[in-house]
VOGU-3710 file (C-alpha; in Angstrom, 3 decimals, decimal comma):
1> xxxxxxxxxx> -27,947/30,464/-48,536  -28,317/29,233/-44,988  -30,240/25,931/-44,482  -32,794/26,273/-41,663  -32,655/22,784/-40,861  -28,979/22,563/-40,688  -28,744/25,521/-38,327  -31,536/24,048/-36,141  -29,751/20,806/-35,842  -26,537/22,483/-34,753
11> xxxxxxxxxx> -28,179/24,439/-32,193  -28,435/23,597/-28,739  -32,061/23,198/-28,748  -31,621/20,888/-32,235  -29,310/18,663/-30,403  -31,564/18,276/-27,712  -34,249/17,543/-29,929  -32,211/15,254/-31,818  -31,267/13,341/-28,692  -34,996/12,808/-27,500
21> xxxxxxxxxx> -35,980/11,552/-30,886  -33,381/9,146/-30,717  -34,210/8,186/-27,139  -37,995/7,461/-28,220  -37,021/5,713/-31,431  -34,891/3,507/-29,467  -37,725/2,087/-27,874  -39,383/0,761/-30,947  -39,761/-2,788/-31,806  -36,700/-5,020/-32,940
31> xxxxxxxxxx> -36,401/-4,473/-36,505  -37,378/-1,085/-36,959  -36,012/0,831/-39,807  -35,888/4,480/-40,941  -35,989/5,704/-44,644  -35,810/8,986/-46,529  -38,329/8,736/-49,294  -37,817/11,350/-51,727  -40,822/13,409/-53,151  -41,523/16,284/-55,469
41> xxxxxxxxxx> -41,144/18,554/-52,305  -38,481/17,194/-50,320  -37,424/13,879/-48,406  -39,915/12,339/-46,126  -38,754/10,384/-42,946  -40,643/7,051/-42,526  -40,183/4,631/-39,695  -41,325/1,169/-40,704  -42,051/-1,577/-38,029  -43,718/-5,132/-37,999
51> xxxxxxxxxx> -43,811/-7,885/-40,360  -42,914/-7,499/-44,092  -46,013/-9,309/-45,070  -48,320/-7,624/-42,475  -51,169/-5,637/-43,700  -49,875/-1,856/-44,258  -51,009/0,961/-41,967  -49,818/4,333/-42,469  -49,477/6,639/-39,250  -50,006/10,380/-39,762
61> xxxxxxxxxx> -49,353/12,469/-36,312  -50,963/15,553/-35,278  -49,373/19,088/-35,996  -45,956/19,471/-34,198  -46,050/16,071/-32,806  -43,729/14,014/-34,936  -44,142/10,363/-35,888  -42,746/9,445/-32,767  -46,133/10,374/-31,079  -47,324/6,626/-32,144
71> xxxxxxxxxx> -44,597/5,069/-29,806  -47,212/3,864/-27,250  -49,137/2,076/-29,988  -46,508/0,944/-32,370  -45,644/-2,346/-30,358  -49,144/-3,842/-30,484  -49,805/-2,649/-34,053  -46,587/-3,912/-35,407  -47,442/-7,462/-34,275  -49,698/-8,188/-37,328
81> xxxxxxxxxx> -49,395/-5,088/-39,206  -46,577/-3,335/-41,208  -46,771/0,221/-39,988  -45,103/3,165/-41,687  -44,981/6,303/-39,330  -44,564/9,634/-41,262  -42,920/12,683/-40,138  -45,210/15,263/-41,986  -43,199/17,278/-44,532  -42,758/20,961/-43,666
91> xxxxxxxxxx> -43,795/20,235/-39,884  -41,717/19,069/-36,868  -39,779/16,005/-37,456  -36,786/14,728/-39,581  -38,501/15,239/-43,065  -36,570/17,812/-45,121  -38,351/20,107/-47,547  -36,597/20,937/-50,651  -37,165/22,797/-53,979  -40,481/24,129/-54,612
101> xxxxxxxxxx> -42,812/24,187/-51,639  -46,180/22,539/-51,582  -48,616/25,271/-51,757  -52,234/23,800/-51,853  -54,008/20,660/-50,942  -53,363/19,296/-54,508  -49,904/19,410/-53,805  -50,322/17,972/-50,291  -52,142/15,043/-51,813  -49,269/14,647/-54,416
111> xxxxxxxxxx> -46,648/14,470/-51,676  -48,523/11,597/-50,033  -48,890/10,096/-53,334  -44,809/9,980/-53,511  -44,662/8,802/-50,045  -47,071/5,732/-50,996  -45,380/4,970/-54,110  -41,635/5,439/-52,367  -42,837/3,001/-49,758  -44,170/0,529/-52,133
121> xxxxxxxxxx> -47,629/1,064/-50,356  -50,742/-0,325/-52,267  -54,211/0,423/-50,661  -53,186/0,671/-47,065  -54,975/1,676/-43,897  -54,405/5,086/-42,569  -54,426/5,795/-39,030  -54,176/9,547/-38,234  -54,741/12,014/-35,354  -55,727/15,743/-35,202
131> xxxxxxxxxx> -54,135/17,536/-38,344  -53,105/14,207/-39,701  -56,598/13,044/-39,636  -57,425/16,064/-41,829  -54,925/15,028/-44,358  -56,125/11,470/-44,280  -59,781/12,273/-44,818  -58,871/14,601/-47,822  -56,605/11,895/-49,287  -59,143/9,278/-48,874
141> xxxxxxxxxx> -61,945/11,218/-50,478  -59,781/12,364/-53,314  -57,962/8,944/-53,904  -60,765/6,404/-53,060  -58,921/3,314/-54,828  -55,654/4,115/-52,642  -57,072/3,695/-49,135  -58,657/0,669/-47,579  -59,584/1,946/-43,934  -59,562/5,085/-42,120
151> xxxxxxxxxx> -59,085/5,526/-38,381  -59,239/9,160/-37,384  -58,578/10,156/-33,869  -60,128/13,166/-32,480  -60,271/14,885/-36,079  -60,753/18,348/-35,854  -62,465/20,383/-38,693  -63,619/17,199/-40,430  -67,204/16,377/-39,486  -67,545/19,825/-37,078
161> xxxxxxxxxx> -65,937/23,057/-36,080  -63,737/23,730/-33,202  -64,535/25,335/-29,904  -64,095/29,135/-29,721  -62,463/28,173/-26,108  -59,888/26,149/-27,664  -59,029/28,629/-30,475  -58,721/31,185/-27,935  -56,316/29,408/-25,734  -54,256/28,234/-28,857
171> xxxxxxxxxx> -54,122/31,830/-30,311  -51,085/32,948/-28,099  -49,031/30,024/-29,038  -49,798/30,558/-32,804  -48,628/34,236/-32,550  -45,732/33,717/-30,402  -44,498/29,938/-29,837  -42,359/29,113/-27,066  -41,603/26,123/-25,002  -43,614/27,684/-21,865
181> xxxxxxxxxx> -46,562/28,336/-23,935  -46,495/24,871/-25,610  -46,187/23,337/-21,916  -48,952/25,300/-20,493  -51,251/24,916/-23,468  -50,843/21,127/-23,250  -51,368/21,060/-19,557  -54,613/23,133/-19,893  -56,018/20,802/-22,640  -55,107/17,582/-20,973
191> xxxxxxxxxx> -56,036/18,563/-17,388  -52,413/18,230/-16,343  -52,250/14,830/-17,346  -48,594/13,400/-17,044  -47,329/12,358/-20,429  -44,083/10,963/-21,663  -41,345/13,289/-20,842  -39,399/12,776/-24,132  -42,537/13,107/-26,221  -43,360/16,196/-24,465
201> xxxxxxxxxx> -40,036/17,810/-24,858  -40,073/17,002/-28,648  -43,339/19,047/-28,653  -42,045/21,767/-26,718  -38,523/22,070/-28,725  -40,326/21,645/-32,064  -42,901/24,267/-31,460  -40,644/26,901/-30,298  -37,302/26,199/-32,481  -37,732/23,702/-35,427
211> xxxxxxxxxx> -38,071/25,306/-38,681  -41,710/24,996/-40,246  -43,604/25,815/-43,478  -46,911/27,400/-43,298  -49,302/24,245/-42,949  -51,791/23,450/-45,705  -55,086/22,808/-44,057  -57,679/20,931/-46,014  -61,041/22,325/-45,824  -63,976/20,601/-43,962
221> xxxxxxxxxx> -65,582/18,399/-46,415  -68,992/18,912/-47,699  -71,805/16,448/-46,467  -72,240/15,106/-50,019  -68,517/14,201/-50,102  -68,442/12,374/-46,676  -71,513/10,411/-48,031  -69,291/9,180/-51,118  -66,473/8,179/-48,828  -65,543/4,550/-49,671
231> xxxxxxxxxx> -62,836/3,777/-47,177  -64,073/2,040/-43,955  -63,928/4,700/-41,672  -63,849/4,785/-37,938  -63,748/7,885/-35,752  -62,490/7,657/-32,259  -63,157/10,755/-30,072  -61,698/11,971/-26,990  -64,158/12,027/-24,321  -62,740/15,027/-22,300
241> xxxxxxxxxx> -61,540/16,789/-25,765  -61,262/20,537/-25,520  -61,278/21,156/-29,173  -64,686/20,128/-29,720  -68,029/18,827/-28,063  -67,237/14,944/-28,689  -70,685/13,959/-27,897  -72,273/16,444/-30,429  -69,667/15,185/-33,008  -70,440/11,378/-32,354
251> xxxxxxxxxx> -74,014/12,328/-32,728  -73,746/14,470/-36,012  -71,704/11,648/-37,575  -74,301/8,800/-36,638  -77,035/10,923/-37,901  -75,559/12,390/-41,047  -73,362/9,466/-42,142  -74,284/6,357/-40,823  -71,710/4,421/-42,603  -68,961/5,968/-40,446
261> xxxxxxxxxx> -68,523/4,373/-37,269  -67,998/6,831/-34,549  -67,164/6,171/-30,827  -66,077/8,123/-27,687  -63,114/6,990/-25,484  -63,253/8,084/-21,966  -60,226/9,393/-20,024  -58,909/10,822/-23,146  -58,490/14,423/-24,432  -57,325/15,735/-27,705
271> xxxxxxxxxx> -53,641/15,946/-26,673  -53,313/12,809/-24,618  -54,200/10,991/-27,965  -52,250/8,945/-29,135  -50,329/8,130/-26,076  -53,082/7,847/-23,594  -54,954/5,988/-22,494  -52,568/3,356/-24,111  -54,582/0,066/-23,869  -57,969/1,274/-24,297
281> xxxxxxxxxx> -56,972/3,299/-27,504  -55,074/0,211/-28,669  -57,858/-2,020/-28,442  -60,210/0,599/-30,053  -57,650/0,771/-32,961  -57,413/-2,848/-33,478  -61,183/-3,323/-33,491  -61,248/-0,530/-36,382  -58,660/-2,166/-38,497  -60,253/-5,686/-38,403
291> x> -64,034/-4,957/-38,190
//
């Protein structure tokens, strides 16, 4: 039986994807290591950086972004933390699904259990963006003893729904993904912001050509569940995000779940996170991890 991942890697698009990934990875701090962590659903690619005795932080990217999306933040993060950047299994990146696929949210939680165990992680903080934030929040609610802090960047469908206009613009890309549609969609959401060329190319190639399994999407938590959230949680919203009304989401969080810290970062959109604005976002993340 043909292996879709091997077929992709041998294709011109796959070779270009690998080269772009390697270029980005080459900019990570000295001492960075990569590991394939075995799980019940396949091998998960984890990139680690920072002092071995630093407080652990797991990084989960948004859908289609790969763990390399954290490149702009990893240098500062890894000065005092041991970071573990994960390519989400079944999504774009270097993780390799194998055997029975993960079919539901319970399986998704077991996959992350295995990643934590295989990386010798005990109660790390989790920093996550977009779809990764949905996974992180679901995990923290189901595994309260296993997460110290949550830092969620512009989390969609966690505390409020998504705008109809965003879904309408995303639908053609979901139905018929292509490099051009991914490029135009990102330009629309970011207002034409100039982003890192290699990271943008990874997103375009990944969306159009990379083998992907159907994503498992955790449901938005009930209000009562969010009241029971034990991890110290900070939500950092993009001021110009098109995926939701950031001010309304912040106000909703502050009113309904006052134990959760919510703030808005100007000069950012959903898809400029976590790359930009680099310095301001880095300060907000640092504050959330130490407050």
